[in-house]
N, C-alpha and C positions, 0 to 999 in steps of 0.2 A: 504494500500500500504506500503510495507516494502522495504527499500533500505539497503542492507547489504554491508558493506565496505570491508570485507575480501575476495575479489575476487569472491564472489558469485554473480550470476546474480540477477538482480532486480526481486522481486516477486510481483505480483499483485494478491490480494486475492479477490475471488468472492464467492458468495453463490447462489446456484441454488434456484429455486422456491419451497417453502415448499409444500409437497404433502398433500392433504386432509387426515385426519386421517383414514377415512373409506377405502380409496384406499390403503393407506400404510399398514394398519393392514391386510387387505385381501391378498395383495401380499406377505407380510412377512410370514403369515401362510401357504400359498401355497408353498413358497420356502422352508420353514423349513420342510415341509412334502413331498417334491417332491421325486419321484422315479427317480433318476438320471440315465442316460445311463451308461452301464458298462465301456465304454471307452470314453475319451474326444473327442468332435467333432472338436477340434482344437489342433493338436499336436504341441509340441514345446513351449507351454506356460505353466506357472506354476499356477495351481489352483487345489483345491480338486476336483472340477467338472466344466465342460464347456459344455454347451448345446446350439445348435443353433436352434431357431424356425424360419423356413422359412414361409413367409406369404402366399405362394401359396398352402399350405396343407389344405385339407378339411377332415373331419371325423377323426380328431386326437384323438384317444381314450385315449392316455396316458397324453397328455398335453393340452387338450382343456380348462380346467378350468383356467390354467395359461395364455393361449392365450387370453381368454375373459378378464381376469383381466388386462393384458398388454394393450389390446385395450381400455379398460375403462380409463386407465391412459393416453394413448395418446390422446383419445378423449377429456379429460380434459385439457391436456397440449397444444396440437396443433392439432386440428382435421383435418387440411389440410395437415399434414405431411405424405408423403408416405414412408413407410419403407419396404424393401424387406426381412429383417430378424431382429431377436433380439438375441444378445448374452446374455445368462443367465449363470452367474458364481457363484461359491461359493469359497470364499477365493482366489480370483484371485490376483496374484502378477505379475506385468509386468515390465520388463526392458523397457527402451525407445524404442518405435517402431512407425511405421506409418501404418495406415490401407489403403494401396495403392489401394485396390479394391473399396473403397468408392467413390461415385460420387457426394456426397453432405455432408453437416454437419450431425451430429448424436446427439441423446439425450442420456444422461447418468444419471443413478439413482443408488444409493447404499442404502441398507437396512440392518438392523440387530442391534444387541446389542454390536457390537465391540466398543472398547474404542477410545481414542484420535488418530487422524490420518486418514489414508485411503482416503485422498483427491486425486482427479484426477489432474494431472499436465499436462499442455499443453503449448508447446513453442509458442511464438509469436514474431513478429518484429514490432517495431514502424515505423512511417513515415521516420525516419532517418536511418533505417536499424539496430537499436540496438536490440539485443535479450533480451527477458525477459521470465519469467515463470509465467503462470496463475496457481494459486493454487485454485482449485475449490472444494468447499464443496458440496458434493452430498449426504451426509447421510440424508435420508428421504426427499431428494430434487431432482429436475430434472434440468439439465443444458444442454444448447445447445452449443456444442463444435464442432470443426473441427478435426476429427481424421486423416485427411491427413497431419496434422502437427505432429511433434514428441510429443508423450505423454506417460505417465506411471501412475501407482498408487503408492502413498506413502504407506509405511508400517504403521501398526496401532498397538496399544497396546491392551492388554487383550487377553483372550482366546476365546472370543465369535466370532461367524461367521459373515463374511461380504459377503453379496450377492450383485450382480450388474446386472443391465439390461442395455444393450446398443442397442438402436434402430438405425439401419443403412440402407443405400440404396446402393446397388452395381449395380443397373440398370442405364441406361442413361435417364430414364423417366423424371426426374426433376434435372438434373445435374447442379451444380453451380461451380463457380471458388473457389479455395482454399482461405480461410480467412487468411490473413497475421497475424491477431491478435490472431488467434487460438481459440477464443471464440466469440460467437455471443450473445450479451446482448440486 
């Protein structure tokens, strides 16, 4: 926990759950060799590539291996979590935004050989209504956050790529109220 006195908001640092090496290595290899779609699946956001994997697709000839690896990860992390899609990105840089179509929390993962930084930042409020920023380390880790709060990705150093997987649900199947804290630990 860091408290900065020069008019910056309080930052609370978190680390996601470390991924097993076998799952991490398999996913990173698939992402590094992925044939990305020619155009981004989500316009208006800055990334080298942005792909959405919907869960209701069968016989996916292009991305089935990635789908299976993503399912393996979620089975390990939270086998009861229903997700309607996975945002798969390469070098995603986001200004503060809200995923207003989400109906519940999401899981976030980042992979790659990128340098320092690249944390996911999620705004939260304490019981007294004071704002703070959750700074969540997701590199080779998975974290449960609420994308219905304002969030963004910090820049990172180095020239290596940063990949991310965001598991989300836009159906009302298992909707939950918004988490004031911004992160579910």
